[in-house]
Every structure is written in C-alpha cells, then in structure tokens.
N, C-alpha and C positions, 0 to 999 in steps of 0.2 A: 091465202097464207094465214095460218093461225099459230097460236103458241108463241114461243120465244122469238122465232124469226119474224113472225108477223108483227111483233112489237117493234123490232128493229127496223124492218123494211116497210113499215106502213100497212099493217094488216087492217082489220076492221076498226073504224074509228069509234071510240066509246063516247058516251054522253059526257060533255065537258064537266059536268058536276062530279062524275066519278073519277075524272082524270086529275089526281093529285100526285105530288111527288112521292109521298109515302105509299100510295096505292101502287104506283108503277114499280117502286123498289120491291114491295112485297110480292107482287105478281111475278116479276122477273125472277127473283130468287126462288120463289115457290116452284116455278116452271123448271128451273135448272136443277133444283134438288130432287124433284120428282123424276125428271128425265134421266138423271144420273143415278137414281136409286140410292141417294145418300140418306143416311140415318141422321139427319140434322134438322133442327128447328132454329128459329131466329126471332129476335126482337128488334124493332126499329124505333129509334128515338130521335127526335129533332131538337136541336139546341142552337139558337141564334142562326138559323138558316143552314146549319150543318147537320147531316144525317149520319147517325151512328148505328151500325148493325152489329149485333153480337150473335154469333153462330155457336150453337152448342148441341151436343148429342153424341151418339156412339162413334160417329165418323170424324170427330173433332181432330184427331191426330193426323188424318189425311190432309187437312188444311194447312198444317204446320210443317209438313215434310218439305225438303228441298228449299229451306229458308222461306217458307210461306208462299211459294209460287202460285199455288192454287188459290189461296186467299187473295193475293194480288190480282190474279186473273179474274176472279169473281168481282172484285172491286172495280176493275177497269171495265168489265162488261156492264155492270150496273150503271156506271157513269156514262158510258156510250149510249145506253138505252135512254137515259134521262136527257142527254144532249139531243137525241133524235126526237123525243117526245116534246121537249121544251127548248127549241133551238135559240130562243131569245134570252134564256136565263143561264146562269152558271151555278151549278150546285156542287157541294163537296159531300162526298159519300165515303165513309170510313168503315171498312169491315174488319172485325177482329174476332178472335176466338180464344177464350181463356187467358186473356192478358198477353197474347203472343207479341203484339206490336210493342208494348211497353218493355217486355223482356228483351226483344231484339234491339230496341233503341239503347237500352242499358248496356248491352254487350258491345255495341258500337262505341258508346261513350267511354267505356272502360278501356277499350283498345286505343281510342284516340288519346286518352289520358296517358297511357303507357308510351305511345309514340311521341307525344308532346314532351314528356320527360326525357326521352332519349335525344330528341332534337335540342333541348336546352342543355343537357349535360355535355353533349359532344359539340354543340355549336354548329351543327350541320343539318342539312335537309334530310328528312325521312319521308318515306312514301307509304300511304295507306293503300290497301288492295283496291282493285277496281270495284266500283259500287254503282248502283243505279241512282238516278237523280234524287229520289226521295231520301235515300240514305246519306248521300253526299250533303244534302241540305242540313240534315240533323247534325252531322259532324262539323260542317263549316260554322253553323250557328253556335255550337258549343265552344269551338276553338276561338271564335271572335270575342268571347267573354274574357279571354286572357290576353292582355296587351303585350306579353312577352313573345308570342308566336303569331304567325300569319299562316293562312292556308289558301290554296287555290287548286282547282281541278286541272288535271293534265291528261291529254290524250284525245283520241278521236272517237266518235260514235256515242252510243247511249251509255255504255259503261266506261267511266274514267277513273283514274287514280287520283288521290288527293296528296298534294305535296304539302308537308308541314315543315316550316322553317322558322328559325329564331329571328326576331327583329334585330337588325344590326344595332350594336351599341348598347343593348340592354341585357344585363345579366339576370339571373334568377331572383336576386334580392332587390334589384333596382326598382322594379315595379311596385313592390310592397312599400318601399321607403319614400316614394315620390308623393308630394302633396297633390291633392286633387285640385283641379282648376275650375 
C-alpha cells in the first residue's frame, strides 16, 4: 500500500528522522490535493505544539461551501493520520482558508448574542439550532462570560441544540450593579 491509504494503514515505514509531525501533515495534504485535482496550496505553521494549516488557491471556495464541511473533513483526516503515525502523542491540527473559521465563529457569537437578549427580555428559555461539538463549545464559552444566562446542550447524538436560559432572580441590570467578590 502506498500513498494516502498507506500512511493511514501502515504502508512503508520511513526513516524515523524523516517522520515529523509537520512532514506527515504536509505529505498527507499534498496527497489528498493531488488525488482530488484541487488547485490549492498550503502553509503549515507550528505554535506551542499546535499546527495551523492555511489553504489557499483557485479552489478555496470549495472548502467553504456547506458550512466548511470539506475543510472539517480534511482537518479530521489529517488528525487521524497523525494519531496513527504517533499513537502516544496528542496533536491539535487546525485547517483554515481565508479566515473562514473566524468568520464562522463570529456569526455563531452574533446569533448567540441575539438569543441571549431574547432570553433575558422574555425571561424564558430559547434554543440555538443543532450544532456539532466544536461549535457548541464556542457558544457555551461565550455565554459563560455573562452571569445573567446559563446554557446547556440538549438532545441526543453528535448534533445537539443549545438551551439558553436566564439565571433565576437576576435581571438585566442586576449583574452590572453587583459588587465583585
């Protein structure tokens, strides 16, 4: 077995000097991009043990369609290859293209802010649409910064809704007027 599947399922073993995380990421992505005839290039940077891959080129828009599903799939694939090649280690790999991830997170936070306002105004629970775990984490962390509301995931399976509800006994102004402890 050679190529992409050889890397996943244990193809030819390379000299351990050549086997670095960055090399594995680069070879994996290069193989996928060539096999798929994508007009894309990429840069890999490492910062504090986390690897950031920026994809760019003529086919950049393909990565961003359907809420970035192809970008997510490539990221998951790269992570799985690393897990196979380095089973004892845990690496974080983040793929992005043209600031797509940041823009998507901003859109999530804008919607969370609107729903938080509705929950506070009406004093009732509101629900955020079903989201994958990585997006739910972004929303929960953002809402945790405001002591007037709480949030929790509701549902079964991979995609769950987020319930946003006001904290009992706290109005919109009470949190601003409370002294810090």
